[in-house]
N, C-alpha and C positions, 0 to 999 in steps of 0.2 A: 601479492593480489588475488591468487587464485583461492585464497582463503575467504578473500572477501566476496569474491567470486560466489563461494560457497555459500555465503550468506545472504547475498543482496539478489543473487539469480536462481539459487535453486534449494534454499529452505521453504520449508514448507509454509502454506499461510493459509491454515485453519481446521479445524473441523466441531471441537463442543469443548463443555468444559462442566465444573461442577463447587458448588460451595457449602459451607459449616451453619450453621445453626446459631450465630451470635447476635445477640440484639445492640453491638455497641452502633450508637448512632453513624452516619456518610460522614467522614470528615477529610481534608484536604481536596477537595474538589471543588470547583466553581461552579458546574456543571454547565459550563457552555457549550454550546452546538454551534454547528454551520447554522447563521442565519438563512442561508438558504435554504435550508430544509430543515430546519427545527422542526418540533413536536409543536410547539407554541405557534411559530412564525407562518404555518402552513398548513389551513385549515383541514380536515380531515372531508372524505366525501360522505354523502350521506349514506351510502351502499359501504363505506368501512366498517368491518366488524371489530370489537374493542377488544382489546390488548388479553390475552389469556394472563390467570390470576390464579390457576389452580396452583397449590404448594402444599407438601413438596410434591415432585417430580423427577424420574428416572430418568437416567440419560448414560448414555455410551460415548465415552471418551474417545480417543484416537488411538489407543493403546487395547481398546475394547474392553475397557474396565465400565462394569455399570455403577456407578454414581447418585446417590439421592440428593437430591437438590433441597434442602429441607425449607429453603426461605431464599428470596431472591437475592443476591448476592448484593453489597453494600460498601467492603471495604476490598477493592480488588486490588491486588499486585500483578503487574504484568512482565512477564519477564521474556516476552517476545516484541519487538519493538515495531512490528510491521502491521499487527493488530492493534496501534493508536487509532487508525481508522475506523475501523469498524465498531469499536466502543463509542469514539467522538459522535460518528453519524447514527448510532442510537440513544444519543443524548446522556451518554455516561462517560465517566472519566477516573482510571486508575487512582489510587493515595500513592501509589510509589510504580517505579519501572526501570526497567534497565535500558541502557544507550538513550537515554533522553535527549542526548544533544540533536536529536532528528527535530525535535519541536524548536530549535531555532535555526536549523538550516532548510526545511524543508517550507517551500510557500505554501503547500497543502493543509500544512500542520499550522498555520500563521496564528489563525484563531482563537489556538488553544495553548499557544505557547504559555499563557501565565496562567495556567490550570496549576494549582498547586500539587504537584508531584514529586513525589521523594525520589533522589537520584539513587538508585542501587546500583551504580558500576555498570558492568559489561553484563551481557547475555552468557558469557564463556563463565564468568567468575562474581555471581551476584555478591552483595555484603548480606552476607545471611545474619550476623547480627542486628544490621538495622532493619533488618526484614520483619526479625522476632519482635524488636521496638516497636514497631508499627501496628502489628495485631492484625492484618488482615483476615477477611473471612474467608478468601479463595486466593490460590493463586494458579497462575496461567502459567503453562510452561509448553515450549515445543516438544514434541516425543520424542525425538533427535536425541536430545540433551539431556533427558529426564533422568535416565541411568547415571550419567556423570556429576550431578547432584547426591550422589550415595546418601537417598533418604533423610536429607537433611531439610527437605520441604517438607515434608510429610507429619514432621513435628511440630509445626508452626501451625499449620493450618491444610485444610482442604486441598489439594492438587488436581487440574485437570489439564490432562496434554492435551495437544492443538497439534494437528498436522498442517501444512502449508501446501496450496496448489496456486501460484498466482494468476493462473488462466480458468480460474472459478473465484472470482468475488462474490457472486451470486452464492453459491452453496455455503463459502464462509461468513455471507452476512446472516444466512437463514439460521446457521448455525448458534451464532451469537443472539437470534433472536431468542433462541430456544431456553439458551442461559438467563438471559435475563427478563424472560417473561413479555419480551416485547416482539411477537411473529409478525402481527401486523404492522409494526412499523417497519418491520426489516423488508417484509414486501410491497408497503408502500413506495420506500426508498431504490429498492429494484428495479419496481415500476417506473418510478419518475428518470433512472439514470438512464436507464435502459430507453426511455421514448427520447431524452436528451440525446443520445447518439445516433438513433434514426435521424433526429431532425436535424441535427448539424452534419450526420452524410450527404443527407440532401441538398445542402448547403454547397459542398465541395462536389458537385455532380459535374460541373462544368470542369474540374481538371483530373477527369476521367484518363486523359491521355497522357498525363504527367509520372512521373515517378517520383517515389518517396525512401525517403530510408531514416532509421533510427541507426545515430553512432554515440556510442560510450566511451570517453575519454578518460586515460587512465596516464600514469606518466610513461610516454614515451608508446603506448597502446591504444588500438582501436578495436572497438568490438561492433560488430553487425549482430543489431536486436532486430528480432520479430515479431515486434511487441502484436499482442494479441489484437488489443484494441484498435491498432491504428490498419492493420492490413485484414482481419477479418472481414469477408464479406457477407457473411451471414448476422454476424451480433457486434460488428466495429465499425468503422468509417469506410471499410472496403477500399484504403488507397492501394496502389499499386507499387509493387519493388521493382527496382531495377531489372532487367531481363537477367544481367550476372550476378544479382543478389546471393545470401548464402540460402543454406536449402531451409526453406520454409515449414519444412514439417520439426526444423529446431529450434529450441530459442533464441540461437545465431551462434556466432564465432568470434574468433581472433583474427583480425585481416592487419595487414600491412596498409602502413600510406599509401605504398604506391598501388595496391588493391582496390583502394578507394575510389584511385582515379578511373579504374575500369569500370567499377559500381557506377560512378559518376551521375550519381540520381539529378532530377531537376531540383527537387527540393530535398533537405538534411536537416534532420534535426538532433542536436545534439546533448549530453545530458554528462555529468560525472558518476566513473563507473562505482567509484566506493560513497556515493549519495552525497559529496558535499556542492553547494552551488558555488560557495565562494570558489573550490576547487577549480570548478569549470571556467570559471573568468579565468584565473589563470592560466590555466591550459589553452584559453581561447589569444590571449594575450601572446602568450610564446607561438602561437601558431600563425599569429600576424605577420610572423616575421617569415616562413615559410614558404618557399615557392611553390612547392608541390601541390600543400594546402590552397593555395593560392589560384592553382590551377583548378580547378575543380568547380564546374560549371556553375553550381548551388552557391559558391563562395563569391565568383564574379558576379553573379546576378544576385546576390543580395538575397537569395533565397537559403540562407541557413542561416536556423532561429535555434536557441537554447532552450530546452525543457526542463523541469522544473525535476530535482533528483529524485523524488518521492515517485519517479515513475518505474523505476527498476522494481519496487516494492511491489507494483501490480492492485494496490488497494482502491475502492471504488472514489474516495477524495483525489485522490493521486489521476485516475484516469479521468475525474471530471475535469481537475484540470488540466489534464493534457488534454485533451478535446477542443477546450477553449482557447488553449494557446494555441493548437492548429490551425482552426478555423480562423479565428484572429490574425493570426500572420499570414497565413495563405489570401486570404481573400483583404488582405491591406495592398498586397501587392497589385 
């Protein structure tokens, strides 16, 4: 489970990329986008600037390499599942990716689960032969894993490494905008989501005297999270954590069920630590039999609600869905 924490909680969330110069047309992508934020579904304002079209362009990736993007990437192989959201939000889709099981498990990615994306296996051990056969013009890899691939990726296509910061989805989206030549689209989506968070925070004004927590569940494990968009007073919903919550300067920590009874928030949102909504259902069914769990005031008052497990990834689509889930559930009481 500590390894899973390393993947879900602490791995990096983006920085930049590159591409080669193949003329192979885009394939394997449905091109579907989130209907609420697609380029065609939401008209641009009269003041919107056109997307940058200059190619080639030079870009510095997460390892400090200056790479020349000869043309817009069309056949992207994604070796970092947390970056799905940024590509989709900008109207793009990879032709292949690792860990594509999240397309089925995460509600935030439901609109894209039928995209034609080849399964490359796991991020730790991607299928190199399959990747070669797919002939990508860009490979995106996590900087911390780049060396472990032993230079094999570079023999297939240009490789761009990305870092991750789950508390900076705006910066990550901007970097993808640079790579894809969609800087304006990235800024429009950032403004849209930031405005949505502000409006949603105002809807929760009557609940400023209540306390909230985010609990990630695993096999007999409980993790108290300090999810930024929920608790941040300046850039999030600004909800109050309980007085005896975990250190808010950290990302969270593992706690016992007994400690959870001491924290005892008015409202509690739960998700699966490993990223599976199905597993979350199983954990909650087992906890229905637990007297200590049932003593929590959030459980007794029906103020305990599930969050889509994508919330652990901290991407823009997960945040948008998380905000919607929180507002709808709290206001329904």
